[in-house]
GUMI-443985 format. One record per residue (C-alpha): x, y, z; residue in one letter. Coordinates in Angstrom, 3 decimals, decimal comma. Example, Ala and Ser with C-alpha at 12.3 -4.5 7.8 and 13.67 -1.06 7.14 Angstrom:
BEGIN
12,300_-4,500_7,800_A $
13,670_-1,060_7,140_S $
//
This chain:
BEGIN
0,000_0,000_0,000_M $
1,155_3,556_-0,678_K $
1,658_5,737_2,412_V $
2,864_9,248_3,210_E $
4,846_10,196_6,277_S $
7,186_12,799_7,709_T $
9,521_9,946_8,650_V $
11,783_8,573_5,938_R $
12,447_4,835_6,209_P $
16,177_4,279_6,560_V $
16,177_0,515_5,939_K $
14,328_-1,625_3,409_P $
12,554_-3,492_6,237_F $
12,204_-3,686_9,980_E $
11,150_-6,446_12,340_I $
8,753_-5,664_15,191_L $
7,558_-7,882_18,026_D $
4,044_-9,147_17,523_Y $
2,536_-11,856_19,742_E $
2,805_-15,570_20,452_D $
6,374_-15,964_19,186_N $
5,553_-14,050_16,010_K $
6,986_-10,874_14,517_V $
5,728_-8,323_12,036_E $
8,071_-7,598_9,163_V $
7,440_-4,220_7,548_I $
8,914_-3,683_4,094_F $
9,538_-0,219_2,623_Y $
10,119_0,558_-1,048_G $
10,047_3,269_-3,690_N $
10,763_6,018_-1,149_V $
10,275_9,467_-2,695_V $
10,528_12,879_-1,057_E $
7,387_14,811_-1,890_L $
7,835_18,309_-3,316_P $
6,604_21,170_-1,137_L $
4,388_23,940_-2,472_D $
5,562_27,531_-2,060_E $
3,235_28,012_0,909_D $
4,635_24,854_2,576_E $
8,334_25,772_2,559_L $
8,405_25,981_6,359_D $
6,787_22,560_6,692_E $
8,707_19,383_7,480_V $
9,626_17,126_4,603_K $
7,146_14,464_3,585_K $
7,832_11,136_1,971_Y $
5,760_8,724_-0,063_S $
6,588_5,034_-0,153_Y $
5,212_1,543_-0,520_D $
4,641_-0,314_2,742_L $
3,944_-4,034_3,029_H $
3,398_-6,043_6,231_R $
3,969_-9,711_6,890_L $
3,481_-11,624_10,138_I $
5,754_-14,628_10,530_V $
7,044_-16,935_13,227_R $
10,072_-15,488_14,978_D $
13,229_-17,486_14,423_R $
16,941_-17,253_14,840_E $
18,747_-15,182_12,183_N $
15,471_-13,984_10,650_L $
16,915_-10,583_9,791_E $
19,876_-12,133_7,946_V $
17,569_-14,573_6,186_T $
15,396_-11,716_4,943_I $
18,417_-9,617_3,913_Q $
19,810_-12,500_1,876_N $
16,594_-12,930_-0,110_S $
14,897_-9,557_0,272_L $
13,176_-9,593_-3,129_Y $
11,555_-12,985_-2,495_E $
10,371_-11,931_0,978_W $
8,944_-8,699_-0,413_L $
7,081_-10,567_-3,168_Q $
5,694_-12,988_-0,571_F $
4,500_-10,058_1,579_A $
2,770_-8,465_-1,425_I $
1,138_-11,765_-2,427_A $
-0,044_-12,377_1,147_T $
-1,581_-8,898_1,312_E $
-3,397_-9,453_-1,980_L $
-4,638_-12,825_-0,763_E $
-5,950_-11,235_2,447_N $
-7,731_-8,519_0,464_I $
-9,366_-11,114_-1,803_A $
-10,359_-13,225_1,200_E $
-11,876_-10,216_2,921_K $
-13,787_-9,326_-0,209_T $
-15,234_-12,827_-0,443_I $
-16,233_-12,732_3,242_S $
-17,897_-9,370_2,732_E $
-19,748_-10,713_-0,305_R $
-21,046_-13,691_1,663_V $
-22,197_-11,417_4,500_A $
-23,949_-9,084_2,063_N $
-25,594_-12,026_0,292_T $
-26,901_-13,340_3,612_E $
-28,415_-9,916_4,340_I $
-29,985_-9,810_0,871_D $
-31,499_-13,286_1,288_V $
-32,956_-12,344_4,675_T $
-34,427_-9,159_3,222_T $
-35,857_-11,107_0,272_L $
-37,431_-13,679_2,602_E $
-39,037_-10,895_4,660_E $
-40,362_-9,251_1,514_T $
-41,843_-12,527_0,222_I $
-43,436_-13,216_3,602_N $
-44,940_-9,728_3,678_T $
-46,349_-9,969_0,147_I $
-47,615_-13,552_0,301_F $
-48,373_-13,746_4,034_G $
-45,676_-16,199_5,002_G $
-45,627_-18,398_8,060_A $
//
């Protein structure tokens, strides 16, 4: 996902504690300093960059493992995010369909004097 911040990432990723022996790996890419308008010259610098999150089991030498195959880890994080978005969309569709069916049943019962 694309984000904006006043903090410029200094490393391509960082590892944060999560829970239950897991960590959150945050990947940063395509960091760009945003140009300031004339009326913003006194403002702090802003940056735009891609941010991807991945939750994994903590393990020994995880940082070195990620550094040694950064591209593959980044691609896995992106794919996992896309999978989660698709899964959420399907769940939302099912929930909306259930609401529609309930509404349809109520309508039919009202029109035809259901049970």
